[in-house]
C-alpha positions as CSV (number, residue, x, y, z in Angstrom):
1,M,41.1,169.0,48.5
2,K,41.3,172.9,47.5
3,V,39.6,176.0,49.1
4,R,39.5,179.2,48.2
5,A,39.0,182.4,50.7
6,G,36.1,184.3,50.0
7,K,32.7,183.3,48.9
8,E,33.6,181.1,46.1
9,P,32.3,177.6,46.5
10,Y,35.1,175.1,47.8
11,I,36.6,173.4,44.9
12,A,37.2,169.5,45.3
13,D,39.5,167.5,43.5
14,S,39.4,164.7,42.2
15,N,40.8,162.7,44.6
16,S,39.0,164.1,47.5
17,H,36.7,162.2,50.1
18,I,34.4,165.4,50.6
19,G,31.3,165.9,48.8
20,K,27.6,164.8,49.2
21,L,27.3,161.8,51.7
22,V,24.7,158.9,51.2
23,S,23.2,157.9,54.3
24,P,24.5,156.8,56.8
25,W,27.5,158.6,56.6
26,W,29.6,157.1,59.5
27,K,29.9,154.0,56.6
28,D,30.0,156.0,53.5
29,L,32.7,158.5,54.4
30,N,35.8,157.1,53.6
31,P,38.2,156.3,56.0
32,E,41.0,158.1,54.1
33,V,39.8,161.7,55.0
34,I,41.4,161.8,57.8
35,N,44.9,161.5,55.6
36,E,43.8,163.7,52.6
37,A,45.8,167.5,52.4
38,T,43.9,170.5,52.3
39,Q,45.8,173.0,49.5
40,I,44.6,176.6,49.2
41,D,43.6,177.4,45.9
42,H,44.6,181.2,44.2
43,S,46.5,182.5,47.4
44,P,49.0,184.9,47.0
45,L,52.3,184.0,49.1
46,W,52.0,186.7,51.5
47,A,48.7,185.1,52.4
48,F,49.9,181.6,52.7
49,V,53.0,182.6,55.4
50,L,50.5,184.3,57.1
51,G,48.1,182.0,57.3
52,K,51.1,179.0,58.6
53,L,52.5,181.8,61.0
54,L,48.4,182.2,62.4
55,S,48.3,178.7,62.2
56,A,51.1,177.7,64.5
57,L,48.9,179.5,67.1
58,D,46.7,176.9,67.0
59,W,49.4,174.5,68.8
60,I,48.2,176.5,72.2
61,P,45.0,175.4,73.1
62,L,45.4,172.0,70.6
63,L,48.2,170.6,73.0
64,G,47.6,172.6,76.2
65,L,43.5,172.2,76.3
66,L,43.1,169.2,73.9
67,S,45.6,166.5,72.7
68,L,47.8,166.6,76.1
69,P,45.5,166.1,78.5
70,H,43.5,163.9,77.0
71,Y,46.6,161.8,75.8
72,F,47.6,161.5,79.5
73,L,44.3,161.4,81.1
74,V,43.5,158.5,78.6
75,R,46.6,156.5,78.2
76,K,46.5,156.3,82.2
77,N,43.2,154.8,82.5
78,P,41.7,153.9,78.7
79,Q,38.4,152.7,80.6
80,S,37.4,156.4,81.1
81,F,37.5,156.8,77.6
82,F,36.1,152.7,76.9
83,G,34.2,152.0,79.7
84,D,30.8,153.2,78.6
85,R,31.3,150.9,75.5
86,D,27.6,148.6,76.5
87,Q,25.6,152.2,76.3
88,W,27.0,152.8,72.6
89,G,23.9,150.8,71.4
90,F,21.2,153.1,72.9
91,Y,22.8,156.2,71.0
92,N,23.3,154.0,67.6
93,A,20.1,153.3,67.4
94,I,18.6,156.6,67.8
95,A,21.5,157.4,65.0
96,D,20.0,154.8,63.2
97,K,16.5,156.6,63.3
98,G,17.6,159.9,61.6
99,L,15.3,162.0,64.1
100,A,16.8,164.6,66.0
101,E,14.0,164.4,68.8
102,G,15.4,160.9,69.3
103,I,18.1,162.9,71.4
104,F,17.2,166.8,71.4
105,K,14.0,167.0,73.4
106,M,11.9,169.7,73.8
107,P,12.7,171.8,76.6
108,K,9.8,173.0,79.4
109,T,9.3,176.5,79.4
110,P,11.1,177.8,82.3
111,E,8.7,179.1,85.2
112,L,8.7,183.0,85.2
113,D,9.1,182.8,89.4
114,S,12.1,180.6,89.1
115,V,13.9,183.1,87.0
116,V,16.6,185.0,88.7
117,E,17.4,188.4,87.0
118,T,20.3,190.8,88.4
119,E,21.2,194.0,86.7
120,K,24.6,194.6,86.2
121,L,24.6,197.8,83.7
122,K,22.4,200.5,82.2
123,L,23.1,200.6,78.4
124,K,21.6,203.0,76.0
125,A,17.5,202.8,75.7
126,G,18.0,199.2,78.1
127,K,20.4,197.2,80.4
128,R,22.7,194.5,80.9
129,V,21.4,191.5,83.5
130,N,22.7,188.3,84.6
131,L,20.4,185.5,84.2
132,S,19.5,182.3,86.3
133,F,17.1,179.5,86.0
134,P,16.8,175.9,86.8
135,S,17.6,173.8,83.9
136,T,15.0,170.9,83.8
137,F,17.4,168.3,81.6
138,T,17.5,164.7,82.3
139,P,20.0,162.3,81.2
140,V,18.2,160.8,77.6
141,N,20.0,157.6,78.7
142,S,18.6,156.4,82.2
143,A,21.5,154.6,82.6
144,Y,23.4,157.6,82.5
145,K,21.3,160.1,85.0
146,D,23.3,159.0,88.2
147,L,27.0,159.5,86.9
148,Y,26.1,162.5,84.7
149,W,24.9,164.9,87.4
150,V,27.9,163.6,89.7
151,R,30.0,165.1,87.0
152,H,27.9,168.3,86.3
153,P,26.3,168.8,89.5
154,L,25.4,172.8,88.8
155,R,22.1,172.5,87.4
156,N,21.3,176.1,86.1
157,I,21.4,177.9,83.2
158,I,22.9,180.8,83.5
159,A,23.5,183.6,80.7
160,E,24.6,187.3,80.4
161,L,21.6,189.2,78.5
162,S,21.7,193.0,76.9
163,V,18.1,193.8,76.0
164,H,16.3,197.1,74.8
165,E,13.4,198.5,76.2
166,G,10.4,199.3,74.3
167,G,9.3,195.5,73.5
168,P,10.4,192.4,71.6
169,R,13.6,192.9,69.3
170,P,15.6,190.4,67.1
171,T,17.8,188.1,69.6
172,I,20.9,186.5,69.0
173,I,22.4,183.7,71.1
174,L,26.1,183.1,71.3
175,L,27.7,180.2,72.0
176,H,31.3,180.6,73.4
177,G,34.4,178.1,72.7
178,Y,35.7,175.5,74.7
179,E,37.3,176.7,78.0
180,T,35.9,180.1,76.7
181,E,33.0,181.3,78.2
182,M,34.1,184.8,80.0
183,Y,31.6,187.3,79.1
184,N,33.8,189.9,78.5
185,F,36.0,187.9,76.0
186,N,33.3,186.9,74.0
187,R,31.2,190.3,73.9
188,R,34.7,191.2,72.2
189,L,35.2,188.2,69.8
190,F,31.4,188.5,68.4
191,S,31.5,192.2,68.5
192,A,28.4,192.2,70.8
193,N,28.4,195.8,71.5
194,E,27.8,196.7,68.0
195,L,24.7,194.2,67.8
196,Y,23.2,196.0,70.5
197,D,23.7,199.0,68.8
198,M,22.0,197.9,65.8
199,G,19.4,197.0,67.1
200,C,19.2,193.8,68.4
201,N,19.1,191.9,72.0
202,V,22.0,189.8,72.8
203,C,22.5,186.7,74.8
204,L,25.5,185.3,75.9
205,I,24.8,182.0,77.5
206,K,27.1,179.6,79.5
207,L,27.4,175.8,78.1
208,P,27.6,172.7,79.9
209,F,30.6,172.1,82.3
210,H,31.6,176.0,82.4
211,R,29.2,176.9,84.5
212,R,32.1,177.3,87.1
213,R,35.6,177.3,87.7
214,P,37.1,173.9,87.0
215,K,39.0,172.2,90.6
216,S,41.1,170.3,88.3
217,L,42.9,169.3,84.8
218,S,40.9,166.4,85.0
219,E,37.3,168.5,84.9
220,T,38.5,170.6,81.9
221,T,37.9,167.2,80.0
222,H,34.7,166.0,81.0
223,I,33.1,166.8,77.9
224,F,35.0,164.2,75.6
225,R,37.3,161.8,78.0
226,H,34.8,159.9,79.3
227,G,33.8,158.5,75.9
228,P,31.2,159.0,73.4
229,A,27.6,158.4,75.2
230,F,28.7,160.8,78.1
231,T,29.6,163.4,75.2
232,N,26.0,162.7,73.3
233,E,24.6,163.3,76.7
234,V,26.7,166.6,77.1
235,M,25.3,167.8,74.0
236,A,21.9,166.7,74.3
237,H,22.0,169.0,77.7
238,A,23.5,172.1,75.5
239,V,20.9,172.1,72.9
240,Y,18.4,171.5,75.6
241,D,19.5,174.4,77.8
242,C,19.6,176.6,74.6
243,R,16.3,175.4,73.5
244,T,15.0,176.6,77.0
245,M,16.4,180.4,76.7
246,V,14.5,180.3,72.9
247,S,11.6,179.7,75.0
248,H,12.3,182.3,77.9
249,L,13.0,184.8,75.2
250,L,9.7,184.0,73.0
251,D,7.7,183.6,75.8
252,Q,8.5,186.9,77.6
253,Q,8.1,189.1,74.6
254,I,12.2,189.4,74.8
255,A,12.6,188.4,71.1
256,S,10.4,188.9,67.8
257,K,13.0,186.5,66.4
258,V,15.9,184.4,67.4
259,A,19.2,183.2,65.7
260,I,22.0,181.7,66.8
261,G,26.1,182.4,66.4
262,G,28.9,180.2,67.7
263,Y,32.2,179.9,67.7
264,S,33.9,176.1,67.8
265,L,32.2,174.3,70.9
266,G,29.8,177.0,70.6
267,S,29.3,176.2,66.8
268,F,29.4,172.3,67.3
269,V,26.2,173.2,69.7
270,G,25.0,175.8,67.1
271,S,24.6,172.7,64.2
272,L,22.8,170.9,66.5
273,L,20.5,173.7,67.2
274,V,20.2,173.9,63.8
275,S,19.4,169.9,63.4
276,A,16.7,170.5,66.5
277,E,15.4,173.7,66.7
278,Q,12.4,175.0,64.1
279,R,12.1,178.2,66.1
280,L,15.2,179.7,64.9
281,H,15.3,182.0,62.3
282,S,19.0,182.0,61.3
283,A,22.6,180.7,62.4
284,I,25.8,182.0,61.6
285,L,28.6,179.5,62.8
286,I,32.3,180.0,63.0
287,D,34.7,176.9,62.9
288,P,32.3,174.3,63.9
289,V,34.7,171.6,65.8
290,F,31.8,169.1,65.5
291,H,33.1,166.2,63.6
292,V,34.2,164.2,66.8
293,A,35.5,160.8,65.5
294,D,37.8,162.0,62.7
295,T,38.6,164.9,64.4
296,F,40.3,163.1,67.1
297,M,42.5,161.0,64.7
298,E,44.0,164.2,63.3
299,W,44.7,165.3,66.6
300,P,48.5,164.9,67.7
301,L,49.2,162.3,70.4
302,V,45.7,161.7,70.7
303,N,45.5,160.2,67.0
304,R,48.6,157.5,68.0
305,L,46.9,156.9,71.5
306,L,43.4,156.0,69.5
307,G,45.4,154.6,66.6
308,R,46.7,152.0,69.6
309,L,43.3,151.3,71.7
310,L,41.0,150.9,68.8
311,P,42.2,147.8,67.6
312,Q,43.1,146.8,71.3
313,Q,39.4,147.2,71.6
314,G,38.0,145.6,68.4
315,I,36.5,149.1,67.5
316,S,36.8,150.2,63.7
317,L,36.9,154.1,62.6
318,Q,32.8,153.1,61.5
319,Q,31.7,151.9,64.5
320,L,33.7,155.1,66.6
321,R,32.0,157.3,64.5
322,H,28.8,155.6,64.7
323,A,29.0,155.9,68.5
324,Y,28.8,159.4,68.5
325,A,26.7,160.0,65.6
326,C,23.8,161.1,67.3
327,C,25.7,164.3,68.1
328,N,26.6,165.3,64.5
329,A,25.0,167.1,62.4
330,L,25.4,165.0,58.9
331,T,23.2,163.1,60.9
332,F,20.1,164.9,60.7
333,R,18.0,167.0,58.2
334,P,18.1,171.0,59.1
335,A,15.5,172.1,61.2
336,I,15.5,175.7,59.6
337,D,16.0,177.1,56.0
338,T,19.3,176.4,54.9
339,T,19.5,179.7,53.0
340,R,19.2,181.6,56.7
341,I,22.7,179.5,57.7
342,M,25.9,181.1,57.3
343,V,29.3,179.1,58.0
344,I,32.7,180.4,58.1
345,G,35.8,178.3,57.7
346,S,39.3,179.3,58.8
347,L,41.7,177.7,55.7
348,Y,44.7,177.3,58.4
349,D,42.5,175.5,61.3
350,K,44.2,172.9,63.1
351,L,41.1,172.3,65.1
352,A,38.1,173.0,63.2
353,I,39.4,171.0,59.6
354,P,38.6,173.0,56.7
355,R,37.1,169.5,54.4
356,Y,34.8,169.0,57.8
357,V,33.8,172.1,57.7
358,K,33.1,172.0,53.9
359,L,31.6,168.3,54.6
360,L,29.0,170.0,57.1
361,A,28.2,172.7,54.3
362,E,27.8,170.2,51.5
363,H,25.1,168.3,53.9
364,W,23.3,171.7,54.5
365,G,23.2,172.2,50.9
366,Q,22.3,176.1,50.4
367,C,24.3,176.9,53.0
368,L,26.8,180.2,52.6
369,L,30.1,178.7,53.1
370,I,32.5,181.7,53.6
371,W,36.3,180.9,53.7
372,K,38.9,183.3,55.6
373,R,42.7,183.3,55.8
374,Y,42.7,182.8,59.5
375,S,43.6,179.9,61.9
376,H,41.5,178.6,64.6
377,T,42.5,180.8,67.5
378,A,43.3,184.4,65.3
379,M,40.1,186.3,65.4
380,P,37.6,184.9,63.0
381,T,36.9,188.6,61.7
382,P,36.6,191.7,63.3
383,R,33.1,191.6,62.8
384,P,32.0,188.0,62.3
385,F,28.3,189.2,62.0
């Protein structure tokens, strides 16, 4: 696989498995894609060396937050991952229909008297407030209801909103990465202050399993460690809460139109919002880690563990893909005009692997795909939007 930096289209070599897929993608995508190398086309030597140095930084979150915790916890108790296998058929049936509304339900508009707004800071021509209101999400699979809420007891939607005075404005909802929900960090990452100064309202929302400080290492692995069924419910929850925020912003005349921006896990959620939410005006997704099954097979240690456990459980890669398919944007048609979608990929990324980023862009057809000479943990761009 070959890629170029800048706005030039992705260039796939003749042996690449990446391209327009025939539905269902989980069967059509060649399993050898996980062994496909990424070649950087037309890169000067200094950029290549810098990229390799930056990609080395990706080992910190890849091993520290993802590979090592998941490896040791799943190795210790494989049933924590495979124990929900009897529920996979429920989600497979949703994916087979290819309809986003099967997993991503239209939310109820929050009652105004349930919204708690606390002012944090006076801003030029506006204010910054903390928002909190109840989430009305219920797990899509009723068999998961009790277990899900045991693991996620906090049922409020929590966000920070920087809002102008004087009526509706274009508003962007920004979605953070894995274990990086801190408002200060994300204001800098997304250049939120600059967006506000341009005249936009800016909403930083906290995703499920990021709304309180984890009490143990095992709590940081909830999203992926409990298997496909649980991950599907977490993504359904995240999309539901974001759509609830869209309803609130529009109904309360805060937003004239709503866009989303995301990074890493936030772009994963953002890709699903693009599949489900017709009211979105546009989307900008940076380094989306969305292609769960194949990505697992490329994470160090986790790939070896799953390479051993999957045959023991009698599960193929295609079956694992199918189980995750209803939380994968490749399964659904986009709900908005793809010319209003921009995807930013990093050429040296070890988490949002470039060939899967390209796969998403191919699925969306006319979206704008931009490559940057960064890794996942390097700042994607000084002003990503």
